[in-house]
MARBA-3410 file (N, C-alpha, C, O; in Angstrom, 1 decimal):
76
-10.8,9.2,18.4,-11.8,8.6,17.6,-11.9,7.1,18.1,-10.9,6.4,18.3 ~ -13.1,6.7,18.3,-13.3,5.3,18.8,-13.1,4.3,17.7,-13.1,4.6,16.5 ~ -12.8,3.1,18.1,-12.6,2.0,17.1,-13.9,1.8,16.2,-13.8,1.5,15.0 ~ -15.0,1.9,16.9,-16.3,1.6,16.1,-16.5,2.7,15.0,-16.9,2.4,13.9 ~ -16.2,3.9,15.4,-16.3,5.0,14.4,-15.3,4.9,13.2,-15.6,5.1,12.1
-14.1,4.5,13.6,-13.0,4.3,12.6,-13.4,3.2,11.7,-13.2,3.2,10.5 ~ -13.9,2.1,12.2,-14.3,0.9,11.4,-15.4,1.3,10.5,-15.5,0.9,9.3 ~ -16.4,2.1,11.0,-17.5,2.5,10.1,-17.0,3.4,9.0,-17.4,3.2,7.8 ~ -16.0,4.3,9.2,-15.5,5.1,8.2,-14.7,4.3,7.2,-14.8,4.5,6.0 ~ -14.0,3.3,7.6,-13.2,2.4,6.7,-14.1,1.6,5.9,-13.9,1.4,4.7
-15.2,1.1,6.5,-16.2,0.3,5.7,-16.9,1.2,4.6,-17.1,0.7,3.5 ~ -17.1,2.4,5.0,-17.7,3.3,4.0,-16.8,3.6,2.9,-17.2,3.6,1.7 ~ -15.5,3.8,3.2,-14.5,4.0,2.1,-14.4,2.8,1.2,-14.3,2.9,0.0 ~ -14.5,1.6,1.8,-14.5,0.4,0.9,-15.7,0.3,0.0,-15.6,0.0,-1.2 ~ -16.9,0.6,0.5,-18.1,0.6,-0.3,-18.0,1.7,-1.4,-18.4,1.4,-2.5
-17.6,2.9,-1.1,-17.4,3.9,-2.1,-16.4,3.5,-3.2,-16.6,3.7,-4.3 ~ -15.3,2.9,-2.7,-14.3,2.4,-3.7,-14.9,1.3,-4.6,-14.6,1.4,-5.8 ~ -15.6,0.4,-4.1,-16.2,-0.7,-4.9,-17.2,-0.1,-5.9,-17.3,-0.5,-7.0 ~ -18.0,0.9,-5.4,-19.0,1.6,-6.3,-18.3,2.3,-7.4,-18.7,2.3,-8.6 ~ -17.1,2.9,-7.1,-16.4,3.6,-8.2,-15.8,2.6,-9.2,-15.8,2.9,-10.4
-15.3,1.5,-8.7,-14.8,0.5,-9.6,-15.9,0.0,-10.5,-15.7,-0.1,-11.7 ~ -17.1,-0.3,-9.9,-18.2,-0.8,-10.8,-18.7,0.3,-11.7,-19.0,0.0,-12.9 ~ -18.7,1.6,-11.3,-19.0,2.6,-12.2,-18.1,2.7,-13.4,-18.5,2.9,-14.5 ~ -16.8,2.6,-13.1,-15.8,2.6,-14.2,-15.9,1.5,-15.1,-15.8,1.7,-16.4 ~ -16.2,0.3,-14.6,-16.5,-0.8,-15.5,-17.7,-0.7,-16.3,-17.7,-1.0,-17.5
-18.8,-0.1,-15.7,-20.0,0.1,-16.5,-19.7,1.2,-17.6,-20.1,1.0,-18.7 ~ -19.0,2.2,-17.2,-18.8,3.3,-18.2,-17.9,2.7,-19.4,-18.2,3.0,-20.6 ~ -17.0,1.9,-19.1,-16.1,1.4,-20.1,-16.8,0.4,-21.0,-16.5,0.3,-22.2 ~ -17.6,-0.5,-20.4,-18.2,-1.6,-21.2,-19.5,-1.3,-21.8,-19.8,-1.8,-22.9 ~ -20.4,-0.5,-21.2,-21.8,-0.4,-21.6,-22.3,1.0,-22.0,-23.3,1.1,-22.5
-21.5,2.0,-21.7,-22.0,3.4,-21.9,-21.6,3.8,-23.3,-20.4,3.9,-23.7 ~ -22.6,4.2,-24.1,-22.4,4.7,-25.4,-21.8,6.1,-25.4,-21.1,6.5,-26.3 ~ -22.1,6.9,-24.4,-21.6,8.3,-24.3,-20.1,8.3,-24.1,-19.4,9.1,-24.7 ~ -19.6,7.4,-23.3,-18.2,7.3,-23.1,-17.5,6.8,-24.4,-16.4,7.3,-24.8 ~ -18.1,5.9,-25.1,-17.6,5.4,-26.4,-17.5,6.6,-27.4,-16.6,6.7,-28.2
-18.5,7.4,-27.4,-18.6,8.6,-28.3,-17.5,9.6,-28.0,-17.1,10.3,-28.9 ~ -17.1,9.7,-26.8,-16.1,10.6,-26.4,-14.7,10.2,-26.8,-13.8,11.1,-26.9 ~ -14.5,9.0,-27.1,-13.2,8.5,-27.6,-12.2,8.3,-26.4,-12.5,7.7,-25.4 ~ -11.0,8.9,-26.6,-10.0,8.7,-25.6,-10.3,9.4,-24.3,-10.0,8.9,-23.2 ~ -11.0,10.5,-24.3,-11.4,11.2,-23.1,-12.4,10.3,-22.3,-12.3,10.3,-21.1
-13.2,9.6,-23.0,-14.2,8.7,-22.3,-13.4,7.6,-21.6,-13.8,7.1,-20.5 ~ -12.4,7.0,-22.3,-11.6,6.0,-21.7,-10.9,6.5,-20.5,-10.8,5.8,-19.5 ~ -10.4,7.7,-20.5,-9.7,8.3,-19.4,-10.7,8.4,-18.2,-10.3,8.2,-17.1 ~ -11.9,8.9,-18.5,-12.9,9.0,-17.4,-13.2,7.7,-16.7,-13.2,7.6,-15.5 ~ -13.4,6.7,-17.5,-13.7,5.4,-16.9,-12.4,4.8,-16.1,-12.6,4.2,-15.1
-11.3,5.1,-16.7,-10.0,4.6,-16.0,-9.8,5.3,-14.7,-9.3,4.8,-13.7 ~ -10.1,6.6,-14.6,-10.0,7.4,-13.4,-11.0,6.9,-12.3,-10.6,6.8,-11.2 ~ -12.2,6.5,-12.7,-13.1,6.0,-11.8,-12.6,4.7,-11.2,-12.7,4.5,-10.0 ~ -12.0,3.8,-12.0,-11.5,2.5,-11.5,-10.3,2.8,-10.6,-10.1,2.2,-9.6 ~ -9.4,3.7,-11.0,-8.2,4.0,-10.2,-8.5,4.6,-8.9,-8.0,4.1,-7.9
-9.5,5.5,-8.8,-9.8,6.1,-7.5,-10.5,5.0,-6.6,-10.4,5.0,-5.4 ~ -11.3,4.2,-7.3,-12.0,3.1,-6.5,-11.0,2.2,-5.9,-11.1,1.7,-4.8 ~ -9.9,1.8,-6.6,-8.9,1.0,-6.1,-8.1,1.7,-5.0,-7.7,1.0,-4.0 ~ -7.8,2.9,-5.2,-7.1,3.7,-4.1,-7.9,3.7,-2.8,-7.4,3.6,-1.7 ~ -9.3,3.8,-2.9,-10.1,3.9,-1.8,-10.3,2.5,-1.1,-10.4,2.4,0.1
-10.4,1.5,-1.9,-10.8,0.2,-1.4,-9.6,-0.7,-0.9,-9.7,-1.3,0.1 ~ -8.5,-0.8,-1.7,-7.5,-1.8,-1.3,-6.7,-1.4,-0.1,-6.6,-2.3,0.8 ~ -6.1,-0.3,0.1,-5.4,0.0,1.3,-6.3,0.0,2.5,-5.9,-0.3,3.7 ~ -7.5,0.4,2.3,-8.5,0.5,3.4,-8.8,-0.9,3.9,-8.9,-1.1,5.1 ~ -8.9,-1.9,3.1,-9.1,-3.3,3.5,-7.9,-3.8,4.3,-8.2,-4.5,5.3
-6.7,-3.5,3.9,-5.6,-3.9,4.7,-5.6,-3.3,6.1,-5.3,-3.9,7.1 ~ -5.8,-2.0,6.2,-5.8,-1.3,7.5,-7.0,-1.8,8.3,-6.8,-1.9,9.5 ~ -8.1,-2.0,7.8,-9.3,-2.5,8.5,-9.0,-3.9,9.1,-9.3,-4.2,10.2 ~ -8.3,-4.8,8.3,-7.9,-6.1,8.7,-6.9,-6.0,9.9,-7.1,-6.7,10.9 ~ -6.0,-5.1,9.8,-5.0,-4.8,10.9,-5.7,-4.4,12.2,-5.4,-4.9,13.2
-6.7,-3.5,12.1,-7.4,-3.0,13.3,-8.2,-4.2,13.9,-8.2,-4.3,15.1 ~ -8.9,-4.9,13.1,-9.7,-6.0,13.6,-8.8,-7.1,14.3,-9.2,-7.6,15.3 ~ -7.7,-7.4,13.7,-6.8,-8.4,14.3,-6.2,-7.9,15.6,-6.2,-8.7,16.5 ~ -5.9,-6.7,15.6,-5.3,-6.1,16.8,-6.4,-6.0,17.9,-6.1,-6.3,19.1 ~ -7.6,-5.7,17.6,-8.7,-5.7,18.5,-9.0,-7.1,19.1,-9.3,-7.2,20.3
-9.0,-8.1,18.2,-9.2,-9.4,18.6,-8.1,-9.9,19.6,-8.3,-10.6,20.5 ~ -6.8,-9.6,19.2,-5.7,-10.0,20.1,-5.8,-9.3,21.5,-5.5,-9.9,22.5 ~ -6.2,-8.0,21.5,-6.4,-7.3,22.8,-7.5,-7.9,23.6,-7.4,-8.0,24.8 ~ -8.6,-8.4,22.9,-9.7,-9.0,23.6,-9.3,-10.4,24.2,-9.8,-10.7,25.3 ~ -8.4,-11.1,23.6,-8.0,-12.4,24.1,-7.1,-12.3,25.3,-7.0,-13.2,26.1
-6.4,-11.2,25.4,-5.4,-11.0,26.5,-6.1,-10.5,27.7,-5.5,-10.3,28.7
END
């Protein structure tokens, strides 16, 4: 897999993760349907935020590592 393709996949994971975090926040703060569900609705919004963080945070660290490594290889 080329670096460009890997970087594109990682950026896509970051975007999907951020969208899931925003969806979870929207569901928790503004959705009346989730409020009507009670505890189950809170769990749904929390799962969205959790999966969003799982997708976005480690991906950012790995993407930063790849970009720094690529920059170091370019300078040598």
